[in-house]
N, C-alpha and C positions, 0 to 999 in steps of 0.2 A: 400550599395554604389550605388545609380542610375546609370545609363547610363550618366547623366548629372555631373556626380560627379566621378572624374578621379582621379587614381594617389596614389601613397604610399609615405612612408615617413623611413629612417632608424632610429629606435629607440633609437640607440645610439649616434645618432648626435644633435637632435631635439624631444621634444616633442610637444604636439598637442597645448598646452597652450602658446607655444613661437610660433608658426608660425604666420607668418605675415596674414593680411586680405587686398586684395586689392577688392576694387568694384569700377567698370568700368560705367559709365555713358553713356548715348543712343548713338548709333554709327550712325544710319542713313543713311545706303548707304556710307558713307565716309572711304574708304580703306586707303587713304595714311594717314588720320588724324591717324587711327586706329594702321598702321604699326608705324608711328611717337611714337604714346602714348605709345604703346609696348616698343618701343625702348629706352624712354625715362623712364619707369619705370624700364626697366632692369638696365639702367645707373645709377641711383638714388636708388639702393637699393643694400645693401648686398647680392653677389650671393648667397650663400648659401641660404639665407631666400628667393629670388627670387625664387630659384630652388623649393622648399619646399612650396611656398605659397597657401594659399586659395585666389582663384580668383574668385570674383561673378562679372558676367556681369547681369547689369539691367534691360536689356531690351531694345529693336526698335533698332533692326540690319536693319531694310529696310526701304523702303520710303524715299524721299526728295533727299538724295545722290545719285547720279550716279552708284555707283558699289555695289549694295547689293549680285550679286553673288560672286564678290570676297571678300566681308565681310563674307558670310558663308564659303568659301573654307578656309578661314586665321582659324575662330573660330573651324571649324571640325577639322585641323590639329593640333589645340595645345596641345589634349593630347597626341598624339604620340611625338611631339616635347620636349615636356616638362613633362617626365612620372610621375615625383615627385612632381608638384602641383598637387593641385585638382580644376577642372574646375566646376563652376556651371552656366550654363544657364537660367536665369530667362525667362519669357515671358513676352513681352511687349504688349500694346494693338493692337500695328500694327503688330506685330507678329502672335496675334492670329488671326486676321483677314485676313492676308496671310495663314494661316495655315488653316482656313476657306473656304477660296476660292479653297487651292486645294485639300478641302477633306480630310485632315489629322489631324482636332481636335478628342481628342477620343470621344469615341463612347459615345452617351447618357447613362447616369443610366437608367436602369428599366428594363421592359420587353421585349423591342425591338419595342413596340407600338408606341413609340414619337420618333417624325419627327422636325427635325432644321428648316422646317419651320413655327414651332408654335414659334419662336424667333420673327418672324416677325409681330405678333399681335400688340403688345404695342406700336409699334412705325411706323403703316404703315401711319399714317397721314404724316410723313416725306418723303415718298418713293420717290415723285415728285420732291419735291425739291433739295435733295441729288442723284438724280439719279441712283439710286438701279441698280445692274446689272440685264439684264434679256438674256442673252446669255444661251447658253449650260449650262445645270446642275444647272440653279439657282431654279428650283422646289423644291430641297429639300436643298437648302443651308442654312448656318446659316447667320441670320442677318448682321454680321460683314464683312462676306465673300461678301455678296452682296453689302454692302457700299462701301468695297475696291474695288470691282472689276468695279465698276460702272462710270458713268459719271456724276460729278455734274454740277447742270444748272447754275448757279452763279458762275463765276470764281475766284470772287476777294475774298478772307477772309478779312473781315472788322474787327476782331479782330485782326489778325495779321500784315494786312497791306501789304501781299504779294497775289499773283495769286496760286490758288491751281493747282497741278499739277495732273490733270486728275480727281481725284476724291477726297472726303472729307478726305481720308487719305493719298494722294498725294502720291498715288501707280505709276504713271506714270514710274518714273524712273525703278522701282522694275521691272516692265515689259520689259522695253527697256533694263534693264542689261542681260536680257535673251534672248533677241532677238525676242520680240514678240511686236506689237503694244500694247498700253493700252486697258485694257477690253476685251484682246482676249483669249478665251479657250484654243486657243494653247501653254498656258503657262502651262498648266498642262503636256505636253509632253518635254516642253522645261526646266521644272523643272528638276535636277536628285533628282534620288531617295535616295541619301544620304542626299541632304538638305530638302527631304519631312521626312525623318525619323528625322532630325535634329529638325525639326520645330514641328513635331508630339511629340517630347519627351522634349521639354521643360518644365520646372517645373513653378510653378505658385507661389510658394512661396518658402523660403529656411531658416533655423534655424540653427545655432551654440549654443550651450549650454553654452561656456565659450570663451570669447575673450577679450582682454585687451585693455585698452583705455586710453589715457593719457587726462586729465583733469584737470582743474584748481585746483580741491582740491585733486590731485595726481592720481595713478593709480586706475582704477577701474575694477575690473573684471564682464563681463556683459552677458546677453543673448543679442543675435542677431538676429533681423528676417529681412530681406531682401525681398522685395515685390514691385513691379513695380511703382505702384503710392502712394500706403500708405495702412493704414488700418481704417476703417470708425469708427467715434466717436459714442459711446452710442450703439453699439451692442457689443454683445458679441465676447470676442475676440477667446475662442475656437471656437466657430461656424463658424467665418471669417477665421480660418486657415484649420479647416476639409473642406470646400469646397473649399478651393485653395488647398491643397492636393490633395482632390478627382479630381481635374481639372472638375468640374461639365460644361461641355459643352451645358448644357440645358439653362443657365443664358446667357439672351440676351444681356447684357452688365455687365461686371464684373468690379464692382467699385473699388475694390483693384488695376486691372490694369487701369483703366481709370478716376477715378474719380480726384476732382480739390481741394475745399477748404475742402469738407467732408473728405479727407483723407489725410489732410495736418500735423496735430496735433497727438502727439502720444497717443492712449487711455489711458484714466485716470487708468484702472484698469492695466497696464503695468508698471505704475508710482511707484508702492509700494518697487519693486527690478529694479534695474538698468538694462533698457532695450532699445539696439540701435534698431531705426527702420530706415533702408537706404532703399532709393528707387532712381529711375530716374525719367522721363515722364514729370518732370513740366516746364523745360525749364530756369532754375535757378540751382544756387550752393548756397547752404543755411546750414549753422551748426547752430543749435539753440539746444544746451546743446547734449542730444544724438539723436534729429533727426536729420539725415545726406539725403538732396537733392543734388544728385550729377546728375546735368543735364545741364550742362552750354553751351552747343552746342544749344540744342534743335531742331537741324536738320537743324541749318540755315548754308549756305556755308562758312560765313565768322566769324562764333564763334568757339570757342575749344572744344575738348572733351576731360574730365576733370576725373581724378580718385581719390579717396583716398586711402589712405594705413594707416592701424591701428596694431598696436598702437598709431603711432605717430600723427596721425591726420593730415599727409603731403598730399595736393594735387598737383598733377603731371598733367600736359597737355600735348598735343601735340606740342603748341606753346612755351614751353620752350626751352630754349638753354642752352643745357648743355656741359660745358667747358670739 
């Protein structure tokens, strides 16, 4: 059991197969939404099932919303408050970039001769447009950390019709939640060690061998793969899972955490046996067979945070009114 998966259960009351699985979509710094969603999940679920649930957070805890610091405090507190649950904290692309800026990404694989600045090469033509970070410590910072802590030149995001918040990652609210201005190297001193550890320990993929899912054809026993954006089509699933389990920080852009159309579908090789692939990231909520995309909020202030509960496939939102 990794440090991101905590909890145990009484074998006399519930088997692993009986445990419900709760997958929670992108939070993006909205603590009030998260607290309300958690309360709604608790109210909507049988108490024994809730207290022993496998809870998978699908990543992107930071940026856009105003309260990243409080969100991380909440998440870090869950294992002690709910010791019989299992908690899985996936890494999103925003979280990876935050960790990169803080210098807490996993050390690059190899003999020690490899440097994070090598992740810049393929994308250097975008440096000026994206306004990469050039402050203290940039000399050997991972590409995504520089993009995250930089100051984007053109502030209007035409794809979303919104203004960027500081950087291409909308990271300014995260800096401000720790009491420092956007792009300041003082963030490294302002972020508590337990937050750095949390970000440094995030897993890039999580698997469950046997979860039950209610489908139109009845109950199915499925393998489950949880990954922030999805798995690529046309590439070996085994190779993708190895890279993700290794958390290979030499990769400039981890497509499974940041891709769009290329990771939308379930890879064909996983369709021979029932496999749930669950992700956040995409700014929408879509259930297509066993492909679950749970990111209704997308980091927008006016949109809800959603979760899905298995096996029932019930969607719970922070905006639900619970009687």
